[in-house]
C-alpha positions as a Markdown table, in Angstrom:
| # | Residue | x | y | z |
|---|---|---|---|---|
| 1 | Unk | 58.9 | -17.8 | -83.2 |
| 2 | Unk | 57.7 | -16.1 | -80.0 |
| 3 | Unk | 59.7 | -13.1 | -78.8 |
| 4 | Unk | 61.4 | -12.6 | -82.2 |
| 5 | Unk | 60.5 | -9.1 | -83.3 |
| 6 | Unk | 60.3 | -9.2 | -87.1 |
| 7 | Unk | 58.2 | -6.1 | -87.4 |
| 8 | Unk | 60.9 | -3.7 | -86.1 |
| 9 | Unk | 62.6 | -1.8 | -88.9 |
| 10 | Unk | 66.4 | -2.2 | -89.2 |
| 11 | Unk | 67.0 | 1.3 | -87.6 |
| 12 | Unk | 68.6 | -0.5 | -84.6 |
| 13 | Unk | 71.6 | -1.4 | -86.8 |
| 14 | Unk | 73.0 | 2.1 | -86.5 |
| 15 | Unk | 72.9 | 1.9 | -82.7 |
| 16 | Unk | 74.7 | -1.5 | -82.9 |
| 17 | Unk | 77.3 | 0.0 | -85.2 |
| 18 | Unk | 77.9 | 3.0 | -82.8 |
| 19 | Unk | 78.1 | 0.7 | -79.7 |
| 20 | Unk | 80.7 | -1.8 | -81.0 |
| 21 | Unk | 84.2 | -1.1 | -82.3 |
| 22 | Unk | 84.4 | -1.3 | -86.2 |
| 23 | Unk | 86.6 | -4.4 | -86.2 |
| 24 | Unk | 84.0 | -6.2 | -84.1 |
| 25 | Unk | 80.9 | -4.9 | -85.9 |
| 26 | Unk | 82.3 | -6.0 | -89.3 |
| 27 | Unk | 82.3 | -9.6 | -88.0 |
| 28 | Unk | 78.6 | -9.5 | -87.2 |
| 29 | Unk | 76.5 | -11.3 | -89.9 |
| 30 | Unk | 73.1 | -10.1 | -88.6 |
| 31 | Unk | 71.4 | -8.5 | -85.7 |
| 32 | Unk | 68.2 | -10.1 | -84.3 |
| 33 | Unk | 65.9 | -8.0 | -82.1 |
| 34 | Unk | 63.6 | -9.5 | -79.5 |
| 35 | Unk | 60.6 | -8.1 | -77.7 |
| 36 | Unk | 61.0 | -7.7 | -73.9 |
| 37 | Unk | 60.2 | -10.9 | -72.0 |
| 38 | Unk | 56.6 | -11.0 | -70.5 |
| 39 | Unk | 56.4 | -11.0 | -66.7 |
| 40 | Unk | 55.3 | -14.6 | -66.7 |
| 41 | Unk | 58.6 | -15.6 | -68.4 |
| 42 | Unk | 60.7 | -13.6 | -66.0 |
| 43 | Unk | 58.9 | -15.4 | -63.1 |
| 44 | Unk | 59.7 | -18.8 | -64.6 |
| 45 | Unk | 63.3 | -17.9 | -65.0 |
| 46 | Unk | 63.4 | -16.7 | -61.5 |
| 47 | Unk | 61.9 | -19.9 | -60.2 |
| 48 | Unk | 64.2 | -22.2 | -62.2 |
| 49 | Unk | 67.5 | -20.3 | -62.1 |
| 50 | Unk | 67.6 | -17.3 | -59.8 |
| 51 | Unk | 66.0 | -18.8 | -56.7 |
| 52 | Unk | 68.2 | -22.0 | -56.7 |
| 53 | Unk | 71.3 | -19.8 | -57.3 |
| 54 | Unk | 70.4 | -17.6 | -54.4 |
| 55 | Unk | 69.9 | -20.6 | -52.1 |
| 56 | Unk | 73.3 | -21.9 | -53.1 |
| 57 | Unk | 74.9 | -18.6 | -52.4 |
| 58 | Unk | 73.3 | -18.3 | -49.0 |
| 59 | Unk | 74.6 | -21.7 | -48.1 |
| 60 | Unk | 78.1 | -20.6 | -48.9 |
| 61 | Unk | 79.1 | -17.7 | -46.6 |
| 62 | Unk | 82.0 | -16.7 | -48.9 |
| 63 | Unk | 79.5 | -15.9 | -51.7 |
| 64 | Unk | 76.9 | -13.9 | -49.6 |
| 65 | Unk | 78.1 | -10.7 | -51.2 |
| 66 | Unk | 76.8 | -12.1 | -54.5 |
| 67 | Unk | 73.4 | -12.5 | -53.0 |
| 68 | Unk | 73.4 | -8.9 | -51.8 |
| 69 | Unk | 74.5 | -7.7 | -55.2 |
| 70 | Unk | 71.7 | -9.7 | -57.0 |
| 71 | Unk | 69.1 | -8.3 | -54.6 |
| 72 | Unk | 70.2 | -4.7 | -55.1 |
| 73 | Unk | 71.5 | -4.5 | -58.7 |
| 74 | Unk | 70.5 | -7.8 | -60.3 |
| 75 | Unk | 68.1 | -6.4 | -62.9 |
| 76 | Unk | 68.9 | -4.1 | -65.7 |
| 77 | Unk | 66.0 | -2.8 | -67.9 |
| 78 | Unk | 68.1 | -2.7 | -71.1 |
| 79 | Unk | 69.8 | -6.1 | -70.8 |
| 80 | Unk | 67.3 | -7.9 | -68.6 |
């Protein structure tokens, strides 16, 4: 399965445990890690999802603040 990182050791589990509250973490059956998306995949997502959404937002003046937010703060390295 492409993108699934099976080589990574389970050391990330401690980080997940520290991030979530115990009552939520105890409900998690397993944690699956993925490699970052390659630039080609990000471009395809942008073409298929982000650009049409931006066009829609521009056509609706009440939602223009959303376009400005996406342009300035729409990408986060950790979460994608």
